[in-house]
N, C-alpha and C positions, 0 to 999 in steps of 0.2 A: 213519319208521313209517308203515303203510299207511292208507288214508283209513279203511278199515273201522274201524280203531281210534280213529278221532276222532269227536268229537260236535260239535256247536254248538248255539247258542242266544243268550240273553240274559243279560249280566252287567253289576253295578253296579261301577263302577271308585273311586268316592268316594262320600262322605255327601250328596252332593246325590242320590243314589238315582236317578239316571238310567240306564236299562238300555240298552246297546246290545250289536252283534254282537260274538259271543265264540266261539272254538273253542278244544278243548281235548282232551288225550290221554283216553280209556278207563281205568280202571285195569284192570291184568292181569286176564284172566278165569281162574278156578280152575275145579276140577271140580264145587264145588258152587254155583257161579254161575248165573245166568240173566242174558238181555240184554233189555232193555224197548225196542221202539220205542214212544217214548211218544205215547198220543193225546190225552190231555188231563191239565191240571194247574190246580187249584185256586189261588186267590190267598188265601192267611192274611194276617191282620193283622200276624202276625211276621216275614212275608215283608217287608213295609213298613218294620216297625221296624229288623229288621237292616241293609237296604240303605241305611238313613237312619241308621244306626249309633246309634239310639236308646240301645241298652242298652251302647253302648262295647265292642262285641264284635267287630265286623266284621272279617273277614278277606279284604280285596280283592283281585283281584275276586271278587266274589259272584254265584253263578248261584242265586237261590232256588227256591223250589218245593218242597213235599213233601205236595202231595194230588195224587199221579201213578197214572194209569192207562194201562197200555199192553198191547200184544200182545207174546209173548215169541217172540223170532226165533232166539236160540240157549240150548242146556240144556247145562251140563256132563254128564259121563257119571256122577257120584253124584247127579244131582237127582231126587227122587222125586216130589215134590209137584207140579211140572208138565210139560206137554209143549209142545213148539215150537207155535204158533198159539193157546196158551190166553191168556187176558185176565188180567194180575195188577195188584196195587195196591200202592204203597210209601207208607208215611206219614212220620212225622216223623223217624225213625232208620232206620239201615240196617246197624248193628254193634252188640255188647254183647259182654259176657265169656262169657254163656252158664254161667258156674259158680258165679257169688255165689249168696245165698238170695234175692236178687230175682230174679235169672234162672229159678233153679230153681223158682220160684213163679209163673211166667207175667207176671211184673211187669218185663220187659226195660226200661220205660220208667223204672225207677228206678234201673237199674244205673249204678254209680258210671264205668263205662267205656264208658257209652253213646256211640255217634257219630251225631249228627245227620246230615240228609240231605245237608245242605249247610252252608256256613258252620264247616267243622270239617276233619278230616284222617283218613285211613284209619290203622289200626295202624301202616301201613308208612311214614307220614309223607304221603303223596301227597293233596292236597286234595280234598274232596267237594262233588261239583257238582250242582245240585238240577234241579227238573223242568220248568223254562222253558228246555229244550234238547229236542233230538231222541232222545236214548239214554242208557240206565243201566245199569248192571252191578250185580248185587246178590245175596248169598248167599242162596238160596231161603228159609232159615229167615226173613228178614224181611220177604219178600213174602206178600200175601194173595190168596187166590181171589175175582175179581169175580162176583158175581151174575148169572146169565144173564139174567134177568128184568127186571132194571132198566137204563135208559138209563145209558151208561156216562159220559156228562158229567156227570150229576146226583149221581152215584155218587161222583166225585172226592173233594168235599168231605166226606165220611163220613170220609175216611182222615185227618183231623185234627179238624176241628169235630165231626163225628159221634160218634168214639169220645172225645173230650174231655168230652161231656155223658153219653155211654152209661156210662162206667166209673164216674163217682164215683155214679151213680143205682145202679148195682148194688152198688158197693163200700160204700155207708153206708146200704143198707137203704131208699133212697127209689123204688125201683121196685115196692114192693109195693103192689096195688091198694088204694085208699082214703087212700091216704097224699095229703097235701096240701102242694104244692112250689110255692114262689116262683122264679119266673125273672125274673133283675133285667138287663135288656137284651135287645131283640128283634133282633139281627143275626146274624150267620152261626152263630155257636153257639147263640145264644137261640132261634131261630126251629126248630134241630133239637131243643133240649131240650124245646120244647113239642110236637114231633111225637111223639118217643120216648116222654115221661112218657105222654100221652094214650094210646098204643099199650099202655102197661103197666097203663092204668087208672087213673092218677094223676088227682087233682085239679090243675087248674094255675092260678096267678095269676101273669100276667104284670105286672112292674113295671117304669115306664119313665118318664124324664123328659117324655117326647112323646105328649101327649095324643090327637094325630093317627094313633098307631098302634094306637088301640083295635080299629077295625074289623078291620085285619087282622091282630091276634092272636087275636079272638074270633071273626071269621065265617069268615076264611080258613084260618088254622092250628088253630082247635077250643080256644082257651083258655077257661077256665070264666068267669074274671074277669079285669078288667084295673085295676089302681092306678098314679095320677100320683103318683111319689115327690115330686114339690114340692107335693102338695096335703096339709096336715098333718091335715086332717079324714078324708080317705080313708086315710091312713097309721094315723090313729088308731083308725078303725074295725075295721083287720085286726090290731091289735095282736093277740100270742100266738095265732094261728090256724094257724101253718104248721109241720109236721114237717121242713122242709127248705127251703135256699134256694140254689140255683146263681147265683152272681154273675160275671157274663159279661162286664162292663164292663172295658175294658182304661184308660179315662181316669181318673185320679185321682178319688175321691170317699170321702165319709164311710162308714164301714161301721156305725155306732152305730144308726141309723136302722133299718139290717136286722134287727139282733138283736131289737130290741123286735116285730117282726112273729114270732119264732119261738115256738114253745111250749116247755114245760118240756124240758130236754133236746135242744132241736132244734138242726140243724146248720147252719152256713154255711159254704158252700163256694166258695174262691175259684179262680176259672178265669181271669180276664181278666190278670193280672199287670201290675198297676199298677207304673209306674216309679219313684214317690217314696213313702217311708215315711208310713204312714198312724197315727195317733192312735188306741188302743182303750182303754176304760175298764174296767177288769176287774170290778167289783162288779156292775153289770147281767149280766154274764155268768155269774159265779159265783153269783149270786142265783137264776138259772135253770137252773143245771147244762146252759148251754149250751157248744155245742162250734163252734171254729173250723178248718176244715181246708182244705188245697191238693189240686189233683189236676193230672195233667198228662198228657194223652192216655192211652194203654192200652197194654197189652202186645200181641205178635203173636196169642196165642190170644183175647183178650178183643176186639180187632179183627174177627178173622174170626168171631167168634161175632155183634158188633154187625151186622154185614154179613148174617149169616144172618136175624137178628131183622129188618132192615130188608127183605130179600127178603120174608119171610113178610108184613111188614105195609103192605109198598109204600111206604116211607120213602125219599124222597130229598130233597136240598137244592133250595131255589127258587135259580135260577142264571140269571147273564146270562152269556152265553156270547160270547166276543169274540177275535181273532186276534191274533197274535203281533204285529203292527203297533201295536195298539191298546193294549199293555200300559202303556206310560208315562201314556197318558191315563186309563187303568183305576186306576193306583196314584194319582194326582192327586186322581181321583173317591174313592177308598177313604180317603184323608187327610182329606176332608171329610165321610166318611159317606154318599157319595152312590153307594149300592149297596143292592140288594133282591133276594138276601141275600147272595151270594156270586159273585164272578167267577169263571168257568172259562174257561181258555184252551184254544181248539182249536188245538193244537200241530200235528198231523200234517198238517191242512189247510191251514194258514195259513204256514208258517215257508217263505214266498217268500223271504226273504233269504238262502236258503241259498247260491244262487251268489256271494254276496258275501261269506258268512261264510267259506265255506271258503277264501277267497284270504287271509284274515287272519292265516296262520300266523304269520308273520315278526313282524307287529304285535304279536301276543300271546305271542311267546317260545316258539312251538310247533315243533316241526321233527319 
């Protein structure tokens, strides 16, 4: 196999989650495919959860990364959306059936045959490897155009964190001006939820366990108010005031205090993906006609619409750009919550390990 068909990056081999150099063959390129030279890749908490096998589904070796921005270096003869030299983005998934009801309704993210960008396999059985690497081959349908007016490093997190908050806001009618939205957590998803909601004209209250985040939430990000969730008086004062709540917290926590903040028929939407079951008392929910829903990312069209909206309103993620050599340290910091607000890897300019990685073929069973 020629070197042009090889990619290299960083992979975790076991549940320690330690990432080390790894080379692998790109899947065969078809007429509908584009090849990306990866420029930047954001780090999502789900990357950390996967390489640590917290969800018990890791398929090692794992090359994580699904907030990918790159430049197109090759395009198949049937490709229509893109040209060589265009910048394109790839998010959480790289394939779906395109024929089920969900796919036909531009909700590929709910397709039963969805193929995640990494830690999965293509329909032909070959593994999928993510954006902590230098190249990616993907069907053009599952790539989106990157706005020309926004810095690409700050756009990368929009491909997961951005669409993860934008989609439920639109889908559940919480993007209407004048609505009152609660945002639980002020991390990678939470800070973008505030930005998008304010651009929609929505009143936003940030709900956090950390009082020291109030200034950042209100003065920097533009939230209208701030509630410390551990303060009973503040929580009581806000009871019954919110049309909806986006819960972005992945750590295990009780949901019942959040339902109390909702108006009649208010909606609590879970985005964080707690790993343990949580108890819910039904009567307070029934008595208020309240709704609990889940949401995960969005479809391709929704992601493109989100990027257009972000360009129009100059919305980008707050990022700390790091090099490939710094990824393991960044993962340790992410585990501790030590990031404001999203790590983004400058892949193209810092993949200095390439000369080492390219010589690892035999060690990785790559021929």
